[in-house]
N, C-alpha and C positions, 0 to 999 in steps of 0.2 A: 031355274038357270040364267033366265033373259034376265032377272031382277039381280043377279050377280055381276054383271057385265059391266054395269055403269059404276058399280062399287069399286070392280077391279081397276077399272082405267083410272079412276079417282085416286085409289091407294098407288097404281104407279104412278101418276103425276106428281102427286105430293112428294115421293120417293126422289123421284128426279131433281125437284127443287128444295131439296135438302129440309123437307117437312116444314118448309116458310110458308105462312100466309101471304097474301099478296101486300098486306101494308107492311110486313117486316121485310120484303124483297125492296120494296121501294125506301124503306129508310136505309136498308144496308147500301143502297146504290148511292142514296145521297152523301150516305158517310164515307163512301170509297170516295168518292169524289173531292168532297173537302179535303181527306189526307193527301191525297196526290197533289191536288194544288196547294198543300199548306208546306210540304217540304221542297229543299232547294235542289235536290238532286233531280235530274230527270229520268222517267221512267218510260220503256216502251215495253210491249207485251206483243208476243206473236202467237199464231195459234199452230196446230200442226203441220198445218203445209207452208209454215215460213210468212202468214199474212200478218200485219201489223192488227191487234185487236185495240190496243190500248196505247195512247200516249200523252203526258200530262203538259202542262204549259212551258216548265222547264224545259221538257226534250225539245218543243217545239222551238224553242227560242233558240236552244243549240245548233239544231239541224237548219233553220232559217225559214221558218215557215209562221204563220200567223194563227193556224187554228191545228186542232188534231183531226180535224175532217178531212183536211188535206193529204193526211199520212193514212189513216184507218182504210184497210182494204189493200192496201199497195204491199207487195213482197217485201220484205226487210232490205233485199239487197238491190230493190231499184232504190232506196233512199239512201241505206249503208250500203254500197256494194263491199266493202270488206268486212261486214259484221261476221262475227263467229257464232251468233245465237244458231242458225241452222246445226254447227256442229255440237252444239249442246242439246241439241232436239235427237241427234244420232247419237251421241254418247252419252247422253243422261246424267252426267258430271256437271259440276259446277264449277266456275272459273270467277276466282277472286282477284281484286287487285291488279288488272290489267291494263297496262296503258294502250293509249287508242285515241287515234286522229279524227275529229267530225270537224269540217270544214277545215277552219284554219287554228281550230283548239287543239292543247293535248287533254285529255280527259284519263280519269281512273275509272275503270267499268267492272262491275261485279254482274255476272251471268248465272242464273239459275234455272233448270228444269221444273215444268209443273207437272206434278203426277197426278192424278184421277184412279186412284189403286194402284195396280203395277204397270200401269200405261201411262205415258206421255203424251200430254194433251196441248203442251204448248210451252214457252220460255217465257222470262222477264228476265230484262236488262236494266241497272239502276248506273247513272253515272254523273260525276260531278267533275267541273274545270280544276285540272292539275293545279293551275296557279293559284286556287282557293286553298288547296290543301297543302301547299309550298309555303304559303303566307301561314297556316296553322302550325306548320313543323317549324319556320324559323322563329315563330315566338313561343314555340314549344323550348326549342336548341339555347335560346336565351336564355330564358328559366333554367331550364339543365345546368348550361355553364354556370350560371352564377350560384346556383345550389352546391353545385360540386366545388366550386370557390370558395365557396363559405365553411362547408365541411369540411375541406381541407386547411384551411384558414385555421379554424377553431381546434381542431386537431393540434395543428402545430403550435399555433400561439399557448395553447392549454401547456404542452410541453415546456415552452418558454420561460411561461410564468412561472412553473414549478423550478426550474433551474435559476432565474431570477432570485425567488424566494429562497433557495437554499445558498445561495452566494450572502444574500443579506443575512441569514440566521449564523452564517459561519463567519460574519463580520466581513467579507471582501468585498467592499463598496464600490471599489474602483473596476472591479472586474465585473461588478452587475451594471455600474454604467456602460463601460464598453461594450457588452453583450446588445444593450438596449438600442445605443447608437449606432451597431453596425446592423442590426436587425430593419430598424428604421431606414437607414440608409439604403441597404441593398434592395429594401421592397420598393420604396419610392423611385429609387434608380430604375427598376423594371417599367412602374406603370409610367414614367416619364418618358421611356423608350417607347411602349406599347401607342400612347398616347399621338407619340410623334412619328412611328416607322409605320404603323398598322392604324391608320384611323378607323377601318371598318370594325364596328361594337362588336360583331359576331365574333370575327376571327380573334380580336383584341381579348374578348372574355375567357374565348375557348383556350387560349395560349395560358391565361392568366390561370386559368384553374388547372391547367397540365403543369405549371410551375410550381403550385401548390401542392400539388399532387406527389410530384417528385421529391419535395422536401418532407413530407411524409414519408416517404418510402426511402430517405437518405440516398437518393440521388441526385448526383449533381447536374442540372440541367441547363445546358448554355443556349441563351437566344444568341447567335453571333451579331454581333454590333454592326457589322455590315448591310446588314438585312433591311429590306425595306419593302414596301407594300402598301404603298401610297396608289400606284394606277391599277386598281384592281373593277375591271369592266364590270357593268351591271347584269350584263348577261350570265356570266358566270356564277353558278347555284352555290350560294355561300354551303347549303347544308352539306352538299357534295364535298366540298374543300373540306368540311368538318370529318366527314366521313373519312377520307383521305388522308387528312394530317392525323386524326385520332387513332386512327389504326395502326398506322406507322409508329406514331409516337408509344403507343402503348407496347407494340412489338418490341420496341426499342428498350422500354422499361422492363419488360420481361426477361429479355435477353442480359440485361446488365446484373439482374438480379441471380442471376442462375450462375454468373462466374464468382472466382474468387479472387477476383484483383480488389486490393483496398478502395480503388475509387471507380466508383461505377458512374459512367459518365455518358449522355447523351447529349450532342448536339444538334441543332436547327440553324440551317440557312435558309433565308427566303431573299427571293430578287424580282422586280417588276421592270427592270432595265432592260429594254430592246423589244422584242416582239411576242415573248411568251413570259409566264410566270413559271419559276422554277424552286422547287423545293428541294432542299437536301436533308434529308435525316439520317445522321449516323451514330452508331455507338460502339463501346470498347467490350462488348461480348463476345461469344465463341464465333461468332460469324452463322453465314450458311453452307454446309458442306455443297461442295463443286458440284456432284450427283443431281442437287436440288435448284442448282442456282436457274437452268431453263424451265421449270416447272413448277416452281413456288407460286406463281400466280395462279395455277388452276387449282380447281374447287377440291377440296379435300386434301391438298398436299401441305405439310407442315413438318417443322424440326421437332415437335414437339409429340410426344407418342400419346398423349390420352383422347379419349374418343371425342369425337365432336369439335376437333380443331378443323384449320386450313381452310375457316371461311374470312377471316379478315382481309389477308392480302387478294383474296380472290373478289371480295366487295371494292377494295381499292383499284384493282384492274379495270374492273367494271364501270366504276364511277370515274376513273381519267380515262375512257374510252368516250364515254359518254360526251365527255367536254373535250374530244377530239385530240387529247393528250399522248403521253406514254409515260411509262415507268419504267425503269431498269433498278438492277442491284448488282454492285461490285462488291470485292473486298475494301473495306475501308483502311485509312491510313493509322487507325486507333486501334485495328485488330478484329474488328466486327465487319458490321453489314453496314455499306453505304446504298441507301434508296434514293434515288434521284426522279423526281416528276418535273415533266415539262408541259406546261397546258398554254396553248395559242391563245393569247389575248385578242386576236379577232376571229370573228366566225369565218369559216371556209366559204369562200365567193365561187360559184361552179363560172364567173365568167371569166375569172383566170383561166380556168381549165380549157375554154374555150379559146381564150386569145393564145394557151400553152399549145393546143392543135392546130392553130394558124401557122405557127413556126413550122411544123414539120411538114415533110414532103412527103409524097405518096412513096408506098414502099411495098415489100410482099412482107405483110406480118400478119401474126396468129387470128383466128378471129374474135370477135367481140365475147361472144358466148364464152371464150375460156378464160377469161378473168373477170374476177367480181364487180359489180355495180360501183360506180366511181371511178375505174381505173381503165383507161383507154391504152390497147395497144400499141398504138401510133405513138403515143406518150411515152411510154413504156420504150419503147425501141429510142426516141431520144433523148431521156435520161439515161440509157445505158451509153449511149454515143458520147457525152458529154463525161460521165465519169472516166470512160476509158481515154477520151482526149486531154485529160488534166495530167500535168508531170507528176503528180504523187500517185496516181492513181486512186484518189479517195478525194472526199467532198463533205462538205456541210451541209446540211437543208437549206441555210442560209446563202451559202456560195452557190448552189444550185439553183436556187430561187430568183438571185441576183443576175445568174447568166441568161437564164430564161425569159424573165422579166414577170414572175408569180411571187407570192409570200412564200414564206419558210411552211407553213400552212399546207400548201397544196403540194410543195415539193416532198416534204416529209412521207405524206402519204404514198406517193409513188415509190420513195427510197423501203421505207419499212415494208412495203409490198413485197418488192425486191429480195427484201431479208427474208421473208414470210417463204419464197420459193427457193430458196437458197442461192440463189443470182449474186448476193452482196451479203458482206457480213458487216456488223456495225462495232464499234468499239467505242468507248469512253477516252477522250484524250483532254489532256489540260492544256486549256488556251491560255494567251497571254494574260487573262485577268485571273489566272490561278484555278479558275473553276473546270468542272469536266465540261465538254462538248462532245455530243455524238459526230462521230464521224463513220461516213460510208466507203466499202474497200468493194471494189470490183474483183469476183474471185476467179483466179486461173483453171482453166482447164484440167491443171494439175491438182489444186485443191479440193476441185468438185471430185473428181477420180478418188483422190484419197478418204473424202468424206463418205462417197460411197462405197467404198469398200471395208469403212470404219462401222 
């Protein structure tokens, strides 16, 4: 029996190290280290107690330490206080493509639990700078836009060539020449307009692709000649703009294809004059039913009955919000829907909020805990006072900003919050330039009572 004990211990030990020999373990350890240091993603692993057991050099660089020895053994929350790796340990569920902040860097994170049998023994996280992923996305967007433009052009010009060939065979040479001249002139005029009004190659290529797609679908896609997008700040994410415009234009195309009107028309207006970028997409489709106007940007809400719809406008709303802007929909003059997107060109500045607070006297107001982050009760009180004191009982974000001395972005944040809690209503009114502007009206007690009864 005694002779069996060493053998039992030996077999148990070998099983615990996965039947590997010492030289095999050493080789695997070296390979693992080489693999971890060869990839550009940061890698951090923790054990079941939340302590860091592994960190590669890419992770150390992002966290701001020179060596993994400075991290190993520490609890993950000591290094990254907002890390969700402890939650992954509890739930055992993987998390993919989550946005996270490490230091001053935005990163995209994946988190996966580590199992030994049915037991969670740790978790591992991989992350990479969002700017690097955005750069790849930008390149892909350019290639995709170029490919879409070429595909649509090929299809459209094949049809034109067949038409020209038929005219020549019928002996209608003058008509063939006129068709050729017209097609060349229209397309060159569009290209020249985009080169002048929209210097950004991503947006210009995207719009050219949509123009070609509209021709392919027999839709009149009008780019308003008063449009300009020359002052497009670098900090505004081009991919998000493409998401916003792409979904709105595609929705407009679908809307006009469903109507019975002889002309199917979609119009796009863009302007960078003033403090904001403004985009208007209007179609002559059937429009959006009144009951859906207030909920059309919610996930799963759609005028279409097919399964899987209601995502496009939700993505538009999320992308616009991420750029500190807003999007509205109203009935258009063409009989369809008019979507208006407003995106501030300047980043919101917290110093302006501090300046605004300095103009407000002390008073009895609600607790800060009752309003969301970024909204101060004293500021809300001042905004309501300013609206109440205006002769028309209405104001625009720009007018409010001028009176208090802050940007339109800051004043709009407070006005939109007042709209969300029902103290203020907002309508689109046409200004002096003939374009809609958002005006805010302080509701009377009678209006509030009427709404609560309805």
